[in-house]
NUTI-363747 format. One record per residue (C-alpha): residue number from 0; residue in one letter; x negated, y negated, z negated. Coordinates in Angstrom, 3 decimals. Layout:
BEGIN
<k: NUM | r: A | px: X | py: Y | pz: Z>
...
***
This chain:
BEGIN
<k: 0 | r: M | px: 11.287 | py: -33.710 | pz: -2.436>
<k: 1 | r: K | px: 13.894 | py: -31.394 | pz: -0.920>
<k: 2 | r: R | px: 16.402 | py: -29.866 | pz: -3.306>
<k: 3 | r: V | px: 16.909 | py: -26.110 | pz: -3.075>
<k: 4 | r: I | px: 19.485 | py: -23.882 | pz: -4.722>
<k: 5 | r: V | px: 18.572 | py: -20.215 | pz: -5.161>
<k: 6 | r: I | px: 21.436 | py: -17.849 | pz: -5.962>
<k: 7 | r: G | px: 20.488 | py: -14.971 | pz: -8.247>
<k: 8 | r: A | px: 18.002 | py: -14.483 | pz: -11.088>
<k: 9 | r: G | px: 16.887 | py: -10.932 | pz: -10.440>
<k: 10 | r: V | px: 13.324 | py: -10.332 | pz: -9.300>
<k: 11 | r: S | px: 14.087 | py: -11.484 | pz: -5.734>
<k: 12 | r: G | px: 15.753 | py: -14.719 | pz: -6.839>
<k: 13 | r: L | px: 13.108 | py: -15.480 | pz: -9.464>
<k: 14 | r: T | px: 10.200 | py: -14.777 | pz: -7.128>
<k: 15 | r: T | px: 11.736 | py: -16.845 | pz: -4.335>
<k: 16 | r: A | px: 12.432 | py: -19.698 | pz: -6.743>
<k: 17 | r: V | px: 8.856 | py: -19.649 | pz: -8.084>
<k: 18 | r: T | px: 7.434 | py: -19.572 | pz: -4.555>
<k: 19 | r: L | px: 9.515 | py: -22.548 | pz: -3.408>
<k: 20 | r: Q | px: 9.074 | py: -24.554 | pz: -6.614>
<k: 21 | r: E | px: 5.301 | py: -24.180 | pz: -6.478>
<k: 22 | r: A | px: 5.347 | py: -25.113 | pz: -2.781>
<k: 23 | r: G | px: 6.783 | py: -28.522 | pz: -3.646>
<k: 24 | r: Y | px: 10.553 | py: -28.043 | pz: -3.561>
<k: 25 | r: A | px: 12.916 | py: -28.944 | pz: -6.408>
<k: 26 | r: V | px: 14.624 | py: -25.643 | pz: -7.180>
<k: 27 | r: T | px: 17.668 | py: -24.797 | pz: -9.269>
<k: 28 | r: I | px: 18.689 | py: -21.171 | pz: -9.781>
<k: 29 | r: Y | px: 22.427 | py: -20.554 | pz: -9.902>
<k: 30 | r: T | px: 23.145 | py: -17.242 | pz: -11.550>
<k: 31 | r: Q | px: 25.876 | py: -15.409 | pz: -13.385>
<k: 32 | r: D | px: 23.360 | py: -13.349 | pz: -15.374>
<k: 33 | r: L | px: 20.001 | py: -14.471 | pz: -16.710>
<k: 34 | r: P | px: 16.973 | py: -12.318 | pz: -15.728>
<k: 35 | r: G | px: 17.142 | py: -10.020 | pz: -18.755>
<k: 36 | r: A | px: 20.691 | py: -8.972 | pz: -17.888>
<k: 37 | r: T | px: 20.125 | py: -8.234 | pz: -14.191>
<k: 38 | r: T | px: 19.577 | py: -4.914 | pz: -12.418>
<k: 39 | r: S | px: 15.913 | py: -5.885 | pz: -12.159>
<k: 40 | r: A | px: 15.595 | py: -5.581 | pz: -15.942>
<k: 41 | r: V | px: 16.536 | py: -1.891 | pz: -15.682>
<k: 42 | r: A | px: 14.081 | py: -1.084 | pz: -12.890>
<k: 43 | r: A | px: 10.954 | py: 0.997 | pz: -13.459>
<k: 44 | r: A | px: 9.269 | py: -1.709 | pz: -11.332>
<k: 45 | r: I | px: 6.345 | py: 0.236 | pz: -9.948>
<k: 46 | r: W | px: 5.088 | py: -0.646 | pz: -6.471>
<k: 47 | r: F | px: 6.627 | py: 1.833 | pz: -4.018>
<k: 48 | r: P | px: 8.811 | py: 1.050 | pz: -0.970>
<k: 49 | r: Y | px: 11.689 | py: 3.368 | pz: -1.845>
<k: 50 | r: A | px: 15.073 | py: 3.355 | pz: -0.044>
<k: 51 | r: V | px: 14.296 | py: 0.272 | pz: 2.008>
<k: 52 | r: A | px: 14.406 | py: -0.645 | pz: 5.696>
<k: 53 | r: P | px: 13.303 | py: -1.509 | pz: 8.307>
<k: 54 | r: V | px: 10.116 | py: 0.427 | pz: 7.636>
<k: 55 | r: H | px: 7.663 | py: -1.770 | pz: 9.569>
<k: 56 | r: A | px: 8.808 | py: -5.052 | pz: 8.011>
<k: 57 | r: A | px: 9.205 | py: -3.478 | pz: 4.563>
<k: 58 | r: N | px: 5.643 | py: -2.131 | pz: 4.705>
<k: 59 | r: R | px: 4.315 | py: -5.565 | pz: 5.658>
<k: 60 | r: W | px: 6.232 | py: -7.333 | pz: 2.877>
<k: 61 | r: S | px: 5.169 | py: -4.604 | pz: 0.444>
<k: 62 | r: A | px: 1.501 | py: -5.073 | pz: 1.362>
<k: 63 | r: E | px: 1.796 | py: -8.853 | pz: 0.926>
<k: 64 | r: S | px: 3.372 | py: -8.320 | pz: -2.498>
<k: 65 | r: Y | px: 0.652 | py: -5.824 | pz: -3.403>
<k: 66 | r: R | px: -2.010 | py: -8.484 | pz: -2.928>
<k: 67 | r: V | px: -0.142 | py: -10.959 | pz: -5.150>
<k: 68 | r: F | px: 0.403 | py: -8.349 | pz: -7.854>
<k: 69 | r: E | px: -3.309 | py: -7.501 | pz: -7.752>
<k: 70 | r: Q | px: -4.051 | py: -11.098 | pz: -8.676>
<k: 71 | r: L | px: -1.378 | py: -11.142 | pz: -11.393>
<k: 72 | r: A | px: -2.843 | py: -7.963 | pz: -12.884>
<k: 73 | r: Q | px: -5.983 | py: -9.921 | pz: -13.762>
<k: 74 | r: T | px: -3.913 | py: -11.719 | pz: -16.423>
<k: 75 | r: P | px: -2.446 | py: -9.193 | pz: -18.929>
<k: 76 | r: A | px: 0.116 | py: -11.721 | pz: -20.185>
<k: 77 | r: T | px: 1.995 | py: -11.392 | pz: -16.869>
<k: 78 | r: G | px: 2.963 | py: -7.801 | pz: -17.694>
<k: 79 | r: V | px: 1.387 | py: -6.558 | pz: -14.449>
<k: 80 | r: S | px: -1.286 | py: -3.873 | pz: -14.335>
<k: 81 | r: M | px: -2.793 | py: -1.552 | pz: -11.733>
<k: 82 | r: T | px: -2.040 | py: 2.100 | pz: -12.398>
<k: 83 | r: D | px: -2.572 | py: 5.514 | pz: -10.804>
<k: 84 | r: F | px: 0.593 | py: 6.754 | pz: -9.104>
<k: 85 | r: L | px: 1.068 | py: 10.186 | pz: -7.544>
<k: 86 | r: V | px: 3.491 | py: 10.192 | pz: -4.610>
<k: 87 | r: L | px: 4.597 | py: 13.753 | pz: -3.939>
<k: 88 | r: T | px: 5.410 | py: 14.475 | pz: -0.323>
<k: 89 | r: R | px: 5.242 | py: 17.022 | pz: 2.504>
<k: 90 | r: P | px: 4.186 | py: 16.999 | pz: 6.153>
<k: 91 | r: G | px: 6.647 | py: 15.276 | pz: 8.479>
<k: 92 | r: L | px: 7.858 | py: 12.641 | pz: 6.025>
<k: 93 | r: D | px: 7.201 | py: 8.951 | pz: 6.561>
<k: 94 | r: N | px: 4.229 | py: 7.910 | pz: 4.457>
<k: 95 | r: S | px: 3.383 | py: 4.826 | pz: 6.501>
<k: 96 | r: W | px: 3.572 | py: 2.682 | pz: 3.325>
<k: 97 | r: R | px: -0.079 | py: 3.568 | pz: 2.678>
<k: 98 | r: E | px: -1.402 | py: 2.248 | pz: 5.987>
<k: 99 | r: E | px: -1.489 | py: -1.429 | pz: 5.015>
<k: 100 | r: L | px: -2.946 | py: -0.973 | pz: 1.541>
<k: 101 | r: P | px: -6.506 | py: -2.080 | pz: 0.756>
<k: 102 | r: E | px: -9.304 | py: 0.337 | pz: 1.575>
<k: 103 | r: G | px: -9.760 | py: 2.847 | pz: -1.222>
<k: 104 | r: A | px: -6.336 | py: 2.197 | pz: -2.772>
<k: 105 | r: V | px: -4.874 | py: 5.548 | pz: -1.727>
<k: 106 | r: R | px: -6.138 | py: 9.033 | pz: -0.973>
<k: 107 | r: L | px: -4.837 | py: 12.535 | pz: -0.448>
<k: 108 | r: A | px: -4.391 | py: 14.263 | pz: -3.796>
<k: 109 | r: K | px: -6.423 | py: 17.349 | pz: -4.590>
<k: 110 | r: S | px: -4.559 | py: 20.598 | pz: -5.182>
<k: 111 | r: E | px: -5.447 | py: 20.579 | pz: -8.872>
<k: 112 | r: E | px: -3.898 | py: 17.098 | pz: -9.219>
<k: 113 | r: L | px: -0.481 | py: 18.294 | pz: -8.053>
<k: 114 | r: P | px: 2.297 | py: 19.655 | pz: -10.298>
<k: 115 | r: Q | px: 3.116 | py: 23.331 | pz: -9.988>
<k: 116 | r: G | px: 5.091 | py: 24.086 | pz: -6.838>
<k: 117 | r: Y | px: 3.870 | py: 21.078 | pz: -4.847>
<k: 118 | r: E | px: 1.466 | py: 21.302 | pz: -1.934>
<k: 119 | r: M | px: 0.899 | py: 17.673 | pz: -0.938>
<k: 120 | r: G | px: 0.735 | py: 14.217 | pz: -2.437>
<k: 121 | r: Y | px: -1.027 | py: 10.870 | pz: -2.271>
<k: 122 | r: L | px: -2.752 | py: 9.366 | pz: -5.270>
<k: 123 | r: A | px: -2.543 | py: 5.577 | pz: -5.103>
<k: 124 | r: K | px: -3.641 | py: 2.684 | pz: -7.270>
<k: 125 | r: V | px: -0.533 | py: 0.485 | pz: -7.366>
<k: 126 | r: P | px: 0.900 | py: -2.438 | pz: -9.337>
<k: 127 | r: L | px: 3.230 | py: -1.813 | pz: -12.248>
<k: 128 | r: A | px: 5.338 | py: -4.675 | pz: -13.601>
<k: 129 | r: E | px: 6.567 | py: -4.024 | pz: -17.133>
<k: 130 | r: T | px: 9.916 | py: -5.798 | pz: -16.901>
<k: 131 | r: P | px: 10.278 | py: -6.793 | pz: -20.595>
<k: 132 | r: V | px: 7.137 | py: -8.902 | pz: -20.110>
<k: 133 | r: Y | px: 7.072 | py: -9.634 | pz: -16.374>
<k: 134 | r: L | px: 10.554 | py: -11.109 | pz: -15.958>
<k: 135 | r: P | px: 10.263 | py: -13.517 | pz: -18.929>
<k: 136 | r: D | px: 6.806 | py: -14.529 | pz: -17.717>
<k: 137 | r: L | px: 8.140 | py: -15.210 | pz: -14.212>
<k: 138 | r: Q | px: 11.044 | py: -17.175 | pz: -15.703>
<k: 139 | r: S | px: 8.660 | py: -19.211 | pz: -17.851>
<k: 140 | r: R | px: 6.404 | py: -19.874 | pz: -14.866>
<k: 141 | r: F | px: 9.378 | py: -21.177 | pz: -12.879>
<k: 142 | r: M | px: 10.548 | py: -23.488 | pz: -15.650>
<k: 143 | r: K | px: 7.054 | py: -24.813 | pz: -16.414>
<k: 144 | r: A | px: 6.795 | py: -25.797 | pz: -12.750>
<k: 145 | r: G | px: 9.973 | py: -27.863 | pz: -13.162>
<k: 146 | r: G | px: 12.564 | py: -25.297 | pz: -12.080>
<k: 147 | r: L | px: 16.066 | py: -25.374 | pz: -13.525>
<k: 148 | r: F | px: 18.748 | py: -22.793 | pz: -14.327>
<k: 149 | r: Q | px: 22.482 | py: -23.221 | pz: -13.883>
<k: 150 | r: Q | px: 24.468 | py: -20.320 | pz: -15.303>
<k: 151 | r: A | px: 27.584 | py: -20.091 | pz: -13.147>
<k: 152 | r: T | px: 29.480 | py: -17.723 | pz: -10.880>
<k: 153 | r: V | px: 29.161 | py: -18.611 | pz: -7.199>
<k: 154 | r: H | px: 32.194 | py: -17.960 | pz: -5.002>
<k: 155 | r: H | px: 31.405 | py: -19.809 | pz: -1.758>
<k: 156 | r: L | px: 28.030 | py: -20.387 | pz: -0.118>
<k: 157 | r: T | px: 29.074 | py: -23.281 | pz: 2.102>
<k: 158 | r: D | px: 30.593 | py: -25.263 | pz: -0.776>
<k: 159 | r: L | px: 27.490 | py: -24.854 | pz: -2.928>
<k: 160 | r: A | px: 25.186 | py: -25.629 | pz: 0.003>
<k: 161 | r: R | px: 26.552 | py: -29.183 | pz: 0.037>
<k: 162 | r: E | px: 24.953 | py: -29.799 | pz: -3.371>
<k: 163 | r: A | px: 21.387 | py: -29.382 | pz: -2.077>
<k: 164 | r: D | px: 19.290 | py: -29.668 | pz: 1.057>
<k: 165 | r: L | px: 18.748 | py: -25.916 | pz: 1.325>
<k: 166 | r: L | px: 20.325 | py: -22.809 | pz: -0.201>
<k: 167 | r: V | px: 18.733 | py: -19.375 | pz: -0.528>
<k: 168 | r: N | px: 21.012 | py: -16.438 | pz: -1.218>
<k: 169 | r: C | px: 19.335 | py: -13.749 | pz: -3.361>
<k: 170 | r: A | px: 22.589 | py: -12.355 | pz: -4.733>
<k: 171 | r: G | px: 21.696 | py: -8.691 | pz: -4.237>
<k: 172 | r: L | px: 24.782 | py: -6.503 | pz: -4.368>
<k: 173 | r: G | px: 26.860 | py: -9.654 | pz: -4.914>
<k: 174 | r: A | px: 26.177 | py: -10.571 | pz: -1.283>
<k: 175 | r: R | px: 28.718 | py: -7.943 | pz: -0.243>
<k: 176 | r: E | px: 31.523 | py: -10.207 | pz: -1.438>
<k: 177 | r: L | px: 29.754 | py: -13.565 | pz: -1.216>
<k: 178 | r: C | px: 28.795 | py: -13.074 | pz: 2.443>
<k: 179 | r: Q | px: 31.545 | py: -10.594 | pz: 3.296>
<k: 180 | r: D | px: 28.718 | py: -8.248 | pz: 4.226>
<k: 181 | r: E | px: 30.173 | py: -4.760 | pz: 4.018>
<k: 182 | r: S | px: 26.849 | py: -3.225 | pz: 5.036>
<k: 183 | r: V | px: 25.590 | py: -3.849 | pz: 1.479>
<k: 184 | r: Y | px: 26.348 | py: -1.033 | pz: -0.940>
<k: 185 | r: P | px: 25.052 | py: 0.224 | pz: -4.296>
<k: 186 | r: I | px: 22.740 | py: 3.116 | pz: -5.017>
<k: 187 | r: R | px: 23.333 | py: 3.829 | pz: -8.670>
<k: 188 | r: G | px: 20.165 | py: 4.486 | pz: -10.609>
<k: 189 | r: Q | px: 19.882 | py: 5.699 | pz: -14.173>
<k: 190 | r: V | px: 16.684 | py: 5.814 | pz: -16.205>
<k: 191 | r: V | px: 15.762 | py: 7.222 | pz: -19.597>
<k: 192 | r: K | px: 13.217 | py: 5.501 | pz: -21.800>
<k: 193 | r: V | px: 11.157 | py: 7.805 | pz: -24.027>
<k: 194 | r: E | px: 8.169 | py: 7.468 | pz: -26.326>
<k: 195 | r: N | px: 4.773 | py: 7.916 | pz: -24.692>
<k: 196 | r: V | px: 3.418 | py: 11.457 | pz: -24.560>
<k: 197 | r: P | px: -0.394 | py: 11.772 | pz: -24.343>
<k: 198 | r: G | px: -1.576 | py: 12.901 | pz: -20.916>
<k: 199 | r: T | px: 1.574 | py: 11.827 | pz: -19.080>
<k: 200 | r: R | px: 0.933 | py: 10.816 | pz: -15.464>
<k: 201 | r: S | px: 3.012 | py: 8.440 | pz: -13.362>
<k: 202 | r: M | px: 4.461 | py: 10.153 | pz: -10.289>
<k: 203 | r: V | px: 7.479 | py: 10.361 | pz: -8.015>
<k: 204 | r: D | px: 9.289 | py: 12.970 | pz: -5.954>
<k: 205 | r: S | px: 11.709 | py: 11.145 | pz: -3.654>
<k: 206 | r: M | px: 11.597 | py: 13.687 | pz: -0.844>
<k: 207 | r: D | px: 15.158 | py: 14.995 | pz: -0.972>
<k: 208 | r: K | px: 18.413 | py: 13.127 | pz: -1.435>
<k: 209 | r: G | px: 20.061 | py: 13.966 | pz: -4.753>
<k: 210 | r: K | px: 16.824 | py: 15.266 | pz: -6.296>
<k: 211 | r: L | px: 15.012 | py: 12.032 | pz: -7.134>
<k: 212 | r: A | px: 12.561 | py: 12.385 | pz: -10.025>
<k: 213 | r: Y | px: 9.915 | py: 10.011 | pz: -11.338>
<k: 214 | r: V | px: 7.783 | py: 9.366 | pz: -14.385>
<k: 215 | r: I | px: 6.395 | py: 5.882 | pz: -15.040>
<k: 216 | r: Q | px: 4.128 | py: 5.507 | pz: -18.047>
<k: 217 | r: R | px: 4.007 | py: 1.966 | pz: -19.432>
<k: 218 | r: G | px: 2.071 | py: 0.462 | pz: -22.305>
<k: 219 | r: K | px: 4.579 | py: 1.161 | pz: -25.079>
<k: 220 | r: D | px: 6.997 | py: 3.657 | pz: -23.506>
<k: 221 | r: T | px: 7.621 | py: 5.896 | pz: -20.509>
<k: 222 | r: I | px: 10.443 | py: 5.533 | pz: -17.991>
<k: 223 | r: L | px: 11.967 | py: 8.734 | pz: -16.639>
<k: 224 | r: G | px: 14.270 | py: 8.766 | pz: -13.643>
<k: 225 | r: G | px: 16.376 | py: 8.977 | pz: -11.814>
<k: 226 | r: T | px: 19.540 | py: 9.131 | pz: -9.811>
<k: 227 | r: D | px: 20.337 | py: 7.996 | pz: -6.265>
<k: 228 | r: Y | px: 24.130 | py: 8.005 | pz: -6.045>
<k: 229 | r: E | px: 25.218 | py: 6.004 | pz: -3.013>
<k: 230 | r: H | px: 28.416 | py: 3.879 | pz: -3.113>
<k: 231 | r: D | px: 28.678 | py: 4.458 | pz: -6.871>
<k: 232 | r: Y | px: 29.633 | py: 1.256 | pz: -8.709>
<k: 233 | r: N | px: 29.405 | py: 2.723 | pz: -12.217>
<k: 234 | r: N | px: 26.686 | py: 0.783 | pz: -14.057>
<k: 235 | r: T | px: 27.165 | py: 2.577 | pz: -17.374>
<k: 236 | r: T | px: 24.962 | py: 5.430 | pz: -18.511>
<k: 237 | r: S | px: 26.001 | py: 9.051 | pz: -18.297>
<k: 238 | r: P | px: 24.902 | py: 11.710 | pz: -20.834>
<k: 239 | r: E | px: 25.048 | py: 14.275 | pz: -18.036>
<k: 240 | r: D | px: 22.652 | py: 12.224 | pz: -15.928>
<k: 241 | r: T | px: 20.339 | py: 11.829 | pz: -18.896>
<k: 242 | r: Q | px: 20.072 | py: 15.616 | pz: -19.147>
<k: 243 | r: I | px: 19.531 | py: 15.954 | pz: -15.391>
<k: 244 | r: I | px: 16.717 | py: 13.402 | pz: -15.536>
<k: 245 | r: L | px: 15.060 | py: 15.067 | pz: -18.521>
<k: 246 | r: R | px: 15.225 | py: 18.448 | pz: -16.821>
<k: 247 | r: R | px: 13.725 | py: 17.212 | pz: -13.540>
<k: 248 | r: C | px: 10.924 | py: 15.336 | pz: -15.263>
<k: 249 | r: A | px: 10.070 | py: 18.342 | pz: -17.431>
<k: 250 | r: Q | px: 9.677 | py: 20.336 | pz: -14.215>
<k: 251 | r: L | px: 7.235 | py: 17.719 | pz: -12.961>
<k: 252 | r: Q | px: 5.323 | py: 17.649 | pz: -16.260>
<k: 253 | r: P | px: 5.948 | py: 20.378 | pz: -18.876>
<k: 254 | r: S | px: 4.571 | py: 18.043 | pz: -21.576>
<k: 255 | r: L | px: 7.842 | py: 16.101 | pz: -21.205>
<k: 256 | r: T | px: 10.023 | py: 19.057 | pz: -22.180>
<k: 257 | r: K | px: 11.083 | py: 17.499 | pz: -25.488>
<k: 258 | r: P | px: 10.275 | py: 13.780 | pz: -25.411>
<k: 259 | r: K | px: 11.556 | py: 11.403 | pz: -28.087>
<k: 260 | r: L | px: 14.388 | py: 9.439 | pz: -26.518>
<k: 261 | r: I | px: 14.619 | py: 5.667 | pz: -27.011>
<k: 262 | r: N | px: 17.573 | py: 4.778 | pz: -24.801>
<k: 263 | r: A | px: 19.072 | py: 5.063 | pz: -21.313>
<k: 264 | r: A | px: 20.114 | py: 2.391 | pz: -18.827>
<k: 265 | r: A | px: 21.769 | py: 2.219 | pz: -15.438>
<k: 266 | r: G | px: 21.710 | py: -0.285 | pz: -12.584>
<k: 267 | r: L | px: 22.933 | py: -0.676 | pz: -9.021>
<k: 268 | r: R | px: 20.285 | py: -0.979 | pz: -6.319>
<k: 269 | r: P | px: 21.505 | py: -3.256 | pz: -3.469>
<k: 270 | r: K | px: 20.996 | py: -1.163 | pz: -0.313>
<k: 271 | r: R | px: 21.475 | py: -2.375 | pz: 3.244>
<k: 272 | r: P | px: 20.588 | py: -0.802 | pz: 6.623>
<k: 273 | r: A | px: 17.961 | py: -3.552 | pz: 6.860>
<k: 274 | r: I | px: 16.741 | py: -6.203 | pz: 4.428>
<k: 275 | r: R | px: 18.336 | py: -9.527 | pz: 5.309>
<k: 276 | r: C | px: 15.570 | py: -12.111 | pz: 5.207>
<k: 277 | r: E | px: 16.606 | py: -14.864 | pz: 7.604>
<k: 278 | r: Q | px: 18.397 | py: -18.167 | pz: 8.156>
<k: 279 | r: E | px: 22.140 | py: -18.376 | pz: 8.660>
<k: 280 | r: P | px: 22.410 | py: -19.619 | pz: 12.273>
<k: 281 | r: G | px: 22.974 | py: -23.370 | pz: 12.419>
<k: 282 | r: Q | px: 23.191 | py: -23.814 | pz: 8.643>
<k: 283 | r: P | px: 20.752 | py: -24.756 | pz: 5.858>
<k: 284 | r: I | px: 21.458 | py: -21.377 | pz: 4.265>
<k: 285 | r: F | px: 18.912 | py: -18.581 | pz: 3.999>
<k: 286 | r: H | px: 19.307 | py: -14.972 | pz: 2.923>
<k: 287 | r: N | px: 17.018 | py: -12.644 | pz: 0.999>
<k: 288 | r: Y | px: 18.877 | py: -9.520 | pz: -0.129>
<k: 289 | r: G | px: 19.405 | py: -5.821 | pz: 0.552>
<k: 290 | r: H | px: 16.098 | py: -4.569 | pz: -0.857>
<k: 291 | r: G | px: 17.353 | py: -1.142 | pz: -1.933>
<k: 292 | r: G | px: 14.997 | py: 0.498 | pz: -4.426>
<k: 293 | r: A | px: 12.105 | py: -1.813 | pz: -3.523>
<k: 294 | r: G | px: 13.096 | py: -5.146 | pz: -5.048>
<k: 295 | r: F | px: 9.830 | py: -5.610 | pz: -6.948>
<k: 296 | r: T | px: 7.775 | py: -3.992 | pz: -4.198>
<k: 297 | r: V | px: 8.773 | py: -6.474 | pz: -1.476>
<k: 298 | r: S | px: 9.508 | py: -9.449 | pz: -3.751>
<k: 299 | r: W | px: 6.508 | py: -11.683 | pz: -2.994>
<k: 300 | r: G | px: 6.426 | py: -10.731 | pz: 0.674>
<k: 301 | r: C | px: 10.095 | py: -11.593 | pz: 1.206>
<k: 302 | r: A | px: 9.766 | py: -14.818 | pz: -0.810>
<k: 303 | r: G | px: 6.841 | py: -15.785 | pz: 1.393>
<k: 304 | r: E | px: 8.904 | py: -15.018 | pz: 4.485>
<k: 305 | r: I | px: 11.656 | py: -17.385 | pz: 3.306>
<k: 306 | r: L | px: 9.093 | py: -20.109 | pz: 2.647>
<k: 307 | r: K | px: 7.625 | py: -19.581 | pz: 6.109>
<k: 308 | r: I | px: 11.057 | py: -19.882 | pz: 7.751>
<k: 309 | r: I | px: 11.899 | py: -23.045 | pz: 5.799>
<k: 310 | r: R | px: 8.572 | py: -24.663 | pz: 6.599>
<k: 311 | r: G | px: 9.074 | py: -23.821 | pz: 10.246>
<k: 312 | r: L | px: 12.146 | py: -26.047 | pz: 10.341>
<k: 313 | r: S | px: 10.143 | py: -29.232 | pz: 9.775>
***
């Protein structure tokens, strides 16, 4: 049995580790932070390929993940469910994400289904992963399959690669320093968690830079967002951003004008001009990072791609 080290315990690292472990590899995750302390734990984690490239590959990986999430949604204990999601848009924008979805999963929204001031949107049935349940479930699944955790800070890929047959780098933003990849940069995102308000609908307006707004209703709370500050390394919450988020979401849905706040959180999305999902030339090192705002959305597709590349070596 080949030994594999996966770096990172966010959704990309966990999903890759589960995929490889269940495919017959002996996997150890090396991570500085356990899943509950990663950026993935802050994410709204609804299926939507946001701030990710290249579009064609991202759409394919997103569609592959969609199919896996559909299966997971049949078991409530996974924290995954299928939910209605309104994607607000306008003519001329890239909405190719919908082309590879199952028949009947998405349709053009009717005018009466749109918030005031909007003229176009797509209503889609998409997966939602409630992170307080989904990440622990994924972690448990990995460990039950024989996977191991090693909590440590990784400084050099080549040194660590000597301790296993294969190494998969899912370090996210950490890949900037670990791989000296200056094309990786953060997009700071802040969210506000509020108590559920009856009649709230999940939706997103990501049309214009600097005006991101979304509402994600979960089982026990609602996530309001967000911000999209590029090259911003501040992962602490800002009261000013909280007010901006509340104001934007109230414009989307007036019922959210005075929600009961639970807390706020911030995280750094690892953006790259293109997702890096490939082998390091001539080395037993593989990369899976740079997923932007689509870490959950492409997670199973990218993990499957890594498995395919590794299997192709034998």
